[in-house]
C-alpha positions in Angstrom: 0.0 0.0 0.0 1.3 3.4 -1.0 2.2 5.7 1.9 0.7 9.2 2.2 4.0 10.7 1.3 4.3 8.6 -1.9 0.8 9.5 -2.9 1.1 13.2 -2.0 1.0 14.2 -5.7 -2.7 13.1 -5.7 -3.4 15.6 -3.0 -2.4 18.7 -4.9 -5.5 20.4 -6.3 -3.5 22.5 -8.8 -1.8 19.5 -10.5 -4.7 18.5 -12.7 -4.8 22.1 -14.1 -1.0 22.2 -14.5 -1.2 19.0 -16.5 -3.6 20.3 -19.1 -1.7 23.5 -19.4 1.5 21.7 -20.1 0.2 19.0 -22.4 0.7 21.0 -25.7 4.4 20.6 -25.1 3.8 16.9 -26.0 0.7 16.9 -28.1 1.7 19.5 -30.7 4.9 17.8 -32.0 3.3 14.4 -31.5 0.3 15.3 -33.6 2.6 16.7 -36.3 4.6 13.5 -36.4 1.6 11.3 -36.5 0.0 13.4 -39.3 3.1 12.9 -41.4 3.2 9.2 -40.7 -0.5 8.4 -41.0 -1.9 10.9 -43.5 0.5 13.4 -45.0 0.1 15.8 -48.0 -0.5 14.8 -51.6 0.2 16.7 -54.9 -2.8 17.4 -57.2 -1.5 14.8 -59.6 -1.4 12.1 -56.9 -5.1 12.6 -55.9 -6.5 13.4 -59.4 -7.3 17.1 -58.7 -6.6 20.1 -60.8 -3.5 22.1 -60.0 -4.1 25.7 -59.3 -1.1 27.9 -60.3 -0.6 31.5 -61.2 2.1 31.6 -64.0 2.7 35.3 -63.4 3.5 35.2 -59.7 7.0 35.8 -58.3 8.8 32.6 -57.2 8.8 33.5 -53.4 5.1 34.5 -53.5 3.7 31.6 -55.7 1.1 29.6 -53.9 1.3 25.8 -54.3 -1.7 23.7 -53.4 -1.3 20.4 -51.5 -4.2 18.1 -50.4 -4.8 16.0 -47.4 -7.6 13.5 -46.8 -9.9 14.3 -43.9 -10.5 10.8 -42.6 -9.6 8.4 -39.9 -5.8 8.7 -40.2 -5.9 12.5 -40.0 -8.4 12.5 -37.1 -6.4 9.9 -35.3 -3.2 12.0 -35.7 -4.8 14.7 -33.5 -7.1 12.6 -31.3 -4.6 10.1 -30.0 -2.2 12.7 -28.5 -5.3 14.5 -27.2 -6.0 11.6 -24.9 -3.3 13.0 -22.7 -5.8 15.7 -21.8 -7.9 13.1 -19.9 -5.1 12.4 -17.4 -6.5 14.9 -14.8 -9.3 12.4 -14.2 -6.6 10.3 -12.3 -6.9 12.8 -9.4 -10.5 11.6 -8.8 -8.9 8.9 -6.7 -7.8 11.5 -4.2 -9.5 11.6 -0.8 -9.4 15.4 -0.8 -12.7 17.0 -1.9 -11.0 20.0 -3.4 -8.7 17.9 -5.4 -11.5 15.7 -6.7 -13.4 18.8 -7.7 -10.4 20.1 -9.5 -10.1 16.8 -11.3 -13.7 17.0 -12.5 -13.2 20.6 -13.8 -9.8 19.9 -15.4 -11.1 16.6 -16.8 -14.0 18.4 -18.4 -11.6 20.9 -20.0 -9.5 18.0 -21.1 -12.5 16.4 -22.9 -13.2 19.7 -24.6 -9.6 20.0 -25.7 -9.8 16.4 -27.0 -12.9 17.1 -29.1 -12.0 20.4 -30.6 -9.5 19.0 -33.2 -12.0 16.3 -34.2 -14.8 18.9 -34.6 -12.5 21.3 -36.6 -11.2 18.5 -38.9 -14.7 17.1 -39.7 -15.9 20.6 -40.6 -13.1 21.6 -43.0 -14.1 22.5 -46.5 -13.2 19.8 -49.0 -13.1 19.1 -52.7 -13.9 15.7 -54.3 -12.0 14.0 -57.1 -13.4 11.8 -59.8 -13.1 8.7 -57.6 -15.4 10.3 -55.0 -12.6 10.9 -52.5 -12.7 14.1 -50.5 -9.6 16.2 -49.7 -9.0 19.4 -47.9 -6.6 22.0 -49.4 -3.4 23.3 -47.9 -2.2 26.4 -49.9 1.3 27.4 -49.1 4.2 29.5 -50.4 7.7 30.4 -49.5 6.5 33.8 -48.3 3.6 32.3 -46.4 5.9 29.7 -44.8 8.1 32.5 -43.4 5.4 35.0 -42.3 2.1 33.1 -42.5 2.4 30.5 -39.7 1.4 26.9 -39.8 0.0 24.8 -42.7 -3.4 23.3 -42.7 -4.8 21.4 -40.9 -2.6 22.6 -38.1 -3.5 26.3 -38.4 -7.3 25.6 -38.1 -6.9 23.2 -35.2 -4.3 25.3 -33.3 -6.4 28.5 -33.6 -9.3 26.9 -31.8 -7.1 24.9 -29.4 -5.3 28.1 -28.4 -8.6 29.6 -27.3 -9.4 26.5 -25.3 -5.9 26.6 -23.7 -6.4 30.3 -22.7 -9.8 29.3 -21.2 -8.1 26.5 -19.2 -5.7 29.0 -17.7 -8.6 31.3 -16.8 -10.6 28.5 -15.2 -7.5 27.5 -13.2 -7.3 31.0 -11.7 -11.0 31.3 -11.1 -11.1 27.8 -9.5 -8.2 28.7 -7.2 -10.1 31.8 -6.0 -13.5 30.3 -5.7 -12.3 27.1 -4.0 -10.5 29.1 -1.5 -13.8 30.7 -0.5 -16.1 27.7 -0.8 -14.0 24.6 -0.2 -12.0 25.9 2.8 -9.4 23.5 4.2 -10.6 21.5 7.2 -8.9 22.6 10.4 -7.8 19.8 12.7 -7.2 20.5 16.4 -4.4 18.5 18.0 -3.3 19.1 21.5 -5.1 22.5 21.5 -3.3 23.6 18.3 -5.2 24.3 15.1 -3.6 22.7 12.1 -4.4 22.8 8.4 -3.9 19.4 6.7 -1.0 19.4 4.3 -3.1 17.7 1.7 -5.4 20.8 1.4 -2.6 23.0 0.1 
């Protein structure tokens, strides 16, 4: 049986929130690697779609169009790393009421953060080739790569995920304030001295 000292990480109410705040450090590069491995980009010729080119553009500003299929491989590339956002639910095993409440709130935020990429991907505009296969478009150029940010589908997913991440930070702060007012630490009296349990910190 684990001792209280060894299980002390389960009695820190702020750890579930810290987890979902730090998960992008892992999920962002992991989703990029999985996308390249499972889905990847295709040229217009590879998927039987018309190439869209402007012959009069400057080389650095020419827009090239790549395509990617919005299907199970692409969704899995973003959803599988997103499962890490559900880890705060592990703190439900804590015996501390404040920690369990934090686990529920952070876990709900984690579910939201998991579902956002799936929702965004399934609602991307697509084009269909002669074989009936649907692909989303990723326009990019040298100039855009330098100043325009991430390619699709990362740009669409990360824009919405950033808002959810900022909301998670705000909820963490609000929870810390409100829980201090509502879920006050239980005071124990030992030998005439009032003590606040370490687990409530």
